[in-house]
C-alpha positions in Angstrom: -10.8 22.2 2.7 -8.3 22.5 -0.3 -7.7 19.6 -2.4 -4.1 18.1 -2.0 -1.6 17.9 -5.0 1.5 15.9 -5.4 3.8 16.5 -8.5 5.6 13.2 -8.9 8.8 13.0 -11.1 10.0 9.7 -12.0 13.7 9.5 -12.4 16.2 7.3 -14.1 19.6 8.5 -14.3 18.4 12.1 -14.8 20.6 14.0 -12.5 21.1 16.8 -15.3 17.5 17.3 -15.7 16.6 17.4 -12.0 19.4 20.2 -11.6 18.1 22.1 -14.5 14.3 21.9 -14.2 13.4 21.2 -10.7 13.8 24.9 -9.7 11.1 25.9 -12.0 8.7 23.2 -10.7 9.4 24.4 -7.2 8.6 27.8 -8.2 5.2 27.0 -9.5 3.5 29.4 -7.3 0.5 27.3 -6.4 -0.9 27.7 -3.0 -0.1 24.1 -1.6 1.6 21.3 -3.4 4.4 18.8 -2.7 7.2 17.7 -5.3 8.2 14.1 -4.9 10.9 12.2 -6.9 10.4 8.8 -7.6 13.9 7.2 -8.6 14.0 3.8 -10.6 17.2 2.7 -9.2 19.5 5.1 -11.0 23.1 4.3 -11.2 24.0 8.0 -11.2 24.3 10.2 -8.2 20.6 11.5 -8.6 19.6 10.5 -5.0 22.7 12.2 -3.4 22.4 15.1 -5.4 18.7 15.7 -4.4 19.4 15.1 -0.8 22.0 17.8 -0.8 20.7 20.4 -3.3 17.0 19.8 -2.8 16.3 18.8 0.8 12.5 19.8 0.7 12.0 17.2 -2.2 10.6 14.0 -1.0 12.6 10.9 -2.6 11.2 7.6 -3.1 13.8 5.0 -3.9 12.6 2.1 -5.8 14.5 -1.1 -5.7 14.9 -1.5 -9.4 14.2 0.0 -12.5 10.7 -0.9 -13.2 10.2 1.5 -16.3 7.6 4.3 -16.6 4.5 2.2 -16.1 5.3 0.1 -13.1 7.5 2.9 -11.7 4.7 5.2 -11.3 2.5 2.5 -10.1 4.8 1.7 -7.3 5.5 5.2 -6.4 2.0 6.2 -6.3 1.0 3.5 -4.1 3.0 5.5 -1.3 1.6 8.9 -2.4 -1.5 9.9 -0.6 -3.2 13.1 -2.4 -6.4 14.1 -4.2 -4.6 14.7 -7.3 -1.3 13.7 -9.0 0.7 15.2 -11.6 3.0 12.9 -13.5 5.8 15.0 -14.6 8.8 14.2 -16.9 12.1 15.1 -15.5 13.1 17.0 -18.6 10.1 19.5 -18.5 10.5 23.1 -17.5 7.2 24.7 -16.3 6.0 28.2 -16.5 5.2 30.1 -13.3 1.5 29.8 -12.7 1.0 26.7 -14.9 -0.9 24.8 -11.9 -3.6 27.3 -11.5 -5.5 26.6 -14.8 -5.0 22.9 -14.8 -6.3 22.7 -11.3 -9.4 25.0 -12.0 -10.3 23.0 -15.1 -10.2 19.5 -13.4 -12.2 20.8 -10.5 -14.7 22.5 -12.6 -16.4 19.1 -13.6 -16.3 15.8 -11.8 -16.3 13.9 -15.0 -12.8 15.1 -16.0 -10.5 12.5 -15.0 -7.3 13.8 -16.3 -5.8 16.7 -18.3 -2.7 17.9 -19.6 -0.9 21.6 -20.4 0.0 22.6 -23.6 3.5 21.1 -24.3 6.0 23.0 -26.5 9.6 22.3 -27.5 12.2 23.3 -24.9 14.7 24.0 -27.6 12.2 25.9 -29.8 9.5 27.4 -27.6 7.5 28.5 -30.8 6.9 25.0 -31.7 4.7 22.3 -30.4 6.3 19.2 -28.9 6.0 15.4 -30.0 4.8 14.2 -26.6 1.4 15.6 -26.4 1.5 18.9 -28.1 -1.9 20.6 -27.5 -3.7 17.3 -26.7 -3.7 13.8 -28.0 -6.0 12.1 -30.5 -6.3 8.5 -32.1 -7.1 7.5 -35.4 -9.4 4.4 -36.4 -6.5 2.0 -36.7 -4.6 3.0 -33.5 -2.2 5.6 -34.9 -1.9 8.5 -32.3 -1.4 12.1 -33.2 -2.0 15.3 -31.5 -3.4 18.9 -32.1 -0.1 20.5 -33.2 1.6 17.3 -34.2 1.1 14.5 -36.7 3.7 11.7 -36.9 7.1 13.6 -37.0 5.7 17.0 -38.1 5.2 19.6 -35.3 3.6 22.7 -36.0 4.4 26.2 -34.8 2.3 27.5 -31.9 0.3 30.6 -33.3 -2.6 30.0 -30.6 -4.4 27.9 -33.1 -5.2 25.4 -30.4 -5.8 27.6 -27.2 -9.0 26.2 -26.5 -9.8 24.0 -23.4 -10.9 20.8 -25.3 -11.7 17.2 -24.7 -9.1 14.8 -26.4 -8.6 11.2 -26.6 -5.3 11.1 -24.5 -3.1 13.3 -22.3 0.5 13.2 -22.4 2.5 11.2 -19.6 5.0 13.8 -19.7 2.7 16.3 -17.9 -0.4 14.4 -16.8 -2.8 15.6 -14.0 -5.2 12.8 -12.8 -7.6 12.2 -10.0 -5.8 9.9 -7.7 -8.7 7.9 -6.6 -9.6 7.2 -10.3 -6.1 6.5 -11.1 -6.1 3.6 -8.6 -9.7 2.5 -9.6 -8.5 2.1 -13.1 -5.5 0.0 -12.0 -3.1 2.6 -13.2 -0.7 2.3 -15.9 -0.6 -1.2 -17.7 2.7 -2.4 -16.5 3.4 -4.8 -19.3 3.9 -1.9 -21.4 7.0 -0.7 -19.4 7.2 2.5 -21.3 5.5 4.3 -24.5 1.8 4.5 -25.2 0.7 3.4 -21.7 -0.7 6.9 -21.1 -2.9 6.3 -24.1 -4.1 3.0 -23.1 -4.8 4.4 -19.5 -6.8 7.6 -21.1 -8.8 5.1 -23.3 -9.8 2.9 -20.5 -10.6 6.2 -18.5 -12.9 7.5 -21.5 -14.7 3.7 -21.5 -15.3 4.3 -17.7 -17.2 7.5 -18.4 -14.7 10.2 -17.8 -13.2 12.9 -20.1 -9.7 13.7 -20.8 -8.9 17.5 -21.4 -6.2 19.8 -22.6 -5.8 23.1 -20.8 -3.6 25.4 -23.1 -3.6 28.3 -20.5 -1.1 26.0 -18.8 2.2 25.7 -20.5 5.3 23.7 -20.0 8.4 23.1 -22.4 9.6 19.3 -22.9 13.2 18.3 -24.0 12.0 14.9 -25.0 14.0 11.7 -25.8 15.6 12.0 -22.7 15.7 8.4 -21.7 15.4 6.7 -25.1 16.4 8.5 -28.2 14.5 8.6 -31.3 15.2 5.6 -33.5 16.3 3.2 -30.5 15.6 -0.3 -31.3 14.0 -0.7 -27.8 11.7 2.3 -28.2 10.5 1.2 -31.7 9.8 -2.2 -30.3 7.9 -0.9 -27.5 5.9 1.7 -29.7 4.7 -0.8 -32.2 4.2 -3.9 -29.8 2.4 -1.7 -27.2 -0.1 0.0 -29.8 -1.1 -3.6 -30.9 -1.6 -4.6 -27.2 -3.7 -1.3 -26.6 -5.9 -2.1 -29.6 -6.4 -5.8 -28.3 -7.4 -4.5 -25.0 -9.8 -1.6 -25.9 -11.2 -2.3 -29.3 -14.5 -4.3 -29.5 -14.0 -7.8 -31.2 -15.9 -6.8 -34.3 -13.4 -4.2 -35.0 -10.3 -6.0 -33.7 -10.7 -9.0 -36.2 -9.9 -6.7 -39.1 -8.1 -3.8 -37.7 -5.1 -5.7 -36.2 -4.4 -7.7 -39.2 -4.5 -4.6 -41.0 -2.3 -3.0 -38.8 0.4 -6.1 -39.0 0.0 -5.5 -42.8 0.9 -1.7 -42.5 3.4 -2.3 -39.8 5.2 -4.8 -42.4 5.2 -2.2 -45.0 6.8 0.2 -42.9 9.3 -2.4 -41.7 10.4 -3.5 -45.4 10.5 0.1 -46.6 13.0 0.8 -43.6 15.1 -2.5 -44.6 15.4 -1.2 -48.2 16.4 2.2 -46.9 19.2 0.7 -44.9 17.5 0.7 -41.5 18.0 -2.9 -40.5 17.6 -2.0 -36.8 13.9 -0.6 -37.3 13.1 -3.7 -39.5 14.3 -6.1 -36.7 12.4 -4.1 -34.0 9.0 -4.2 -35.8 9.3 -8.0 -36.4 10.1 -8.5 -32.6 7.3 -6.3 -31.8 4.9 -8.4 -33.8 6.2 -11.5 -32.1 6.0 -9.9 -28.7 2.4 -9.0 -29.3 1.5 -12.5 -30.4 3.3 -13.8 -27.1 1.3 -11.4 -25.0 -1.9 -12.5 -26.7 -1.4 -16.2 -26.1 0.2 -16.4 -22.9 -0.6 -13.4 -20.8 -4.0 -11.8 -21.4 -6.3 -14.3 -23.2 -9.2 -13.6 -21.0 -9.0 -9.8 -21.1 -8.9 -8.8 -24.5 -11.3 -8.1 -27.4 -14.1 -6.5 -25.2 -17.6 -7.6 -26.7 -18.9 -3.9 -26.7 -17.5 -0.3 -26.3 -19.1 1.7 -23.7 -18.9 5.4 -23.4 -18.2 8.2 -26.0 -14.7 8.8 -27.1 -13.5 12.2 -27.6 -10.6 12.8 -29.9 -11.3 9.9 -32.0 -10.6 10.3 -35.8 -12.7 8.0 -37.8 -10.5 8.0 -40.9 -6.9 7.2 -41.4 -4.1 9.7 -40.3 -1.6 7.6 -42.3 -3.7 8.1 -45.6 -4.1 11.7 -44.9 -0.6 12.4 -44.0 1.3 10.3 -46.0 -0.8 9.9 -49.2 -2.5 13.2 -49.5 0.1 15.2 -47.8 -1.7 16.9 -45.1 0.7 17.9 -42.3 -1.4 20.1 -39.9 -4.0 18.6 -37.6 -6.6 21.1 -38.5 -6.4 19.8 -42.1 -6.8 16.4 -41.3 -9.6 16.7 -38.9 -11.4 19.5 -40.7 -14.1 17.4 -42.7 -14.2 14.1 -40.7 -14.2 13.5 -37.1 
């Protein structure tokens, strides 16, 4: 019996993206799959448009804007398939993109999730920020990817065209085993949006599963469709959520020095931005630190700082990507991980 597959697109005021990119998703060319749009209480005409223009697409209407994490958790409670693909609305897919992804995840029961190669929609020769060719994490919790280090995105010359285990797969196009998604509790709803997929993949690895990238599958991502780069709320979420993720998943003996060090590094970044005239960035980082301390004290005191770290972690860089990139001037992923993994 063929496994069932649901492509679930979370939408919030994204009618223009649905109109532009849904046709490519519907033309994916896989033998059997369904496309579901979970609408996060959009105030535009997304739902009416879908019902008229794409009557075969199932629409799940959520009562309020739950954000990325809770939005998917609430939607996927209503989706019954063997596999889910969490797909951003601003993603164009290549015909046949599903075949290699499904073949890879079904080839090994220990693969919990995988992602395609993600290129820029506006520059298809370049890797895209949100995942590129598979995500990594450095020892202080800074995420980067094969093909993307901080804001530098490499051109795609086929240098990362191998199926490979990675630390995290992008939430822009994430294939995951449905049963495992629910067993792990889904995405952490406190995150709202940003880095919840990294936290999820970290927990998946600690549970003994692998996260993979499948570059034979290619998609093109616009990026920044909901929250543009530099947005105060986006900066706040990225910094706060990253600290929360460290507290949840690092063992105590690492957290007691790594989190204070991250506070110091974040503060240096904040003061630099203030002197550069970016007061909004400074304010967002300060609020992120306050938000993290509030989470630590009032929300999850019993569920942080695990005593031990179980399971091997792929895609873990034991050095500092900040040092390698900003001090030593290394821009490409391959330069950074060449001599230290």
